[in-house]
C-alpha positions, 0 to 999 in steps of 0.5 A: 188850756190847763184846768184851773181851780174851781172855787170863786174865792182865792184860798188861804196860803200857809205859809241880794239886791232888789232891782230898780224898775221903770217898767212896772211899779211894785209896792209891798205891804206887811199886815199884822194878822190877829193875835191868834195868828202865827205870823204876818201877811206879806202882800205885793202890789203892782201897778200897770203890768202890761203883760210882763208877768215874767218880769214881775214874778222874777222881781218878787223872787229877788225881793223874797231872797233879799228879805227872807220871806215869801209873798202870800199874795200879789195884787195887780191894779189894772192894765194887766193885759191878759192876752191869751193869743194873737187874736186877743191883740185885736181887742185891746185899745193901745197904739199898734206899736205897743201891741205885743203878746207879753207872757201871760199866754204861757200861764194861760196855757199851763206852760207856766204856773204863777208862783204867787197867788195873784188877783187883778182888776182891769184897767183901760188897756185890756183884752176886751173880749176875754174880760167880757167873758168874765163880768163877775170875775173868775180864774183866768189861769192856775193861781191867777184870779180876775175880780171882774167889773166889781167884786169882793174876795176873802183872803187870809182874813182880809176882805178886798174889793176891786173895781175895774176900768176908768171913769167916763161920764158919758157911759157911767149910767149905761149898762154893760152893753158891749158884745163881740164883735167890738167896733172902735167905740165899744172896744173903748167903752167896755172898760168904763166904770158903770154906776151899777158896779158902784151900787153893788159895792155900796151894798157891802157892810162898811167894815174896813177892807183893802180896796183895789183901784187902778191908782192903788200903788200911788195911794200906798206910797203917799199915805202908807195905808190901804184907804 
């Protein structure tokens, strides 16, 4: 794999028709920056990506040409499916007919570089083995950052918290015990939210910040708000 940026926090950036999509839902948000800033911050938020990074980036490129500005950040809210190779396909909990490599492996290998700084959380259809290697998050490819089970990052003056996975009461008060080789049970429980992750996030100061749950795009549409 090509070398990836070392810092644990994404860096700040300086800087005709939009296609309809039935594959991945993409919402956009423009956030006014502080009174001392030069311009606004343009964010894109995608729902379940399912490994279709080429499609998402090409869609955003068309939006940029149509709107006349560049996106500063892409947030992917779950089911990202960061599959590096065919071996990772065996650690994802989806029906066999939906098991495909997607295009993330090209960004992982360095063949391509994400044109927009991208951060993502995990959903319930992920490469369990790969995600288990980064419980606290980290760079998975140049310009693509995973938030881990639960973590917070700073970007352009915003503090954003992410919580990966889905809720399952039977596993909520357990630790993250899953280790490879995964069986039919642990490959599923690995993406269940744990109380310790919620506890860690509750230790943060209660200042306003964008949150990244798996259902974020729907919340944006209904409330036009980050909260």
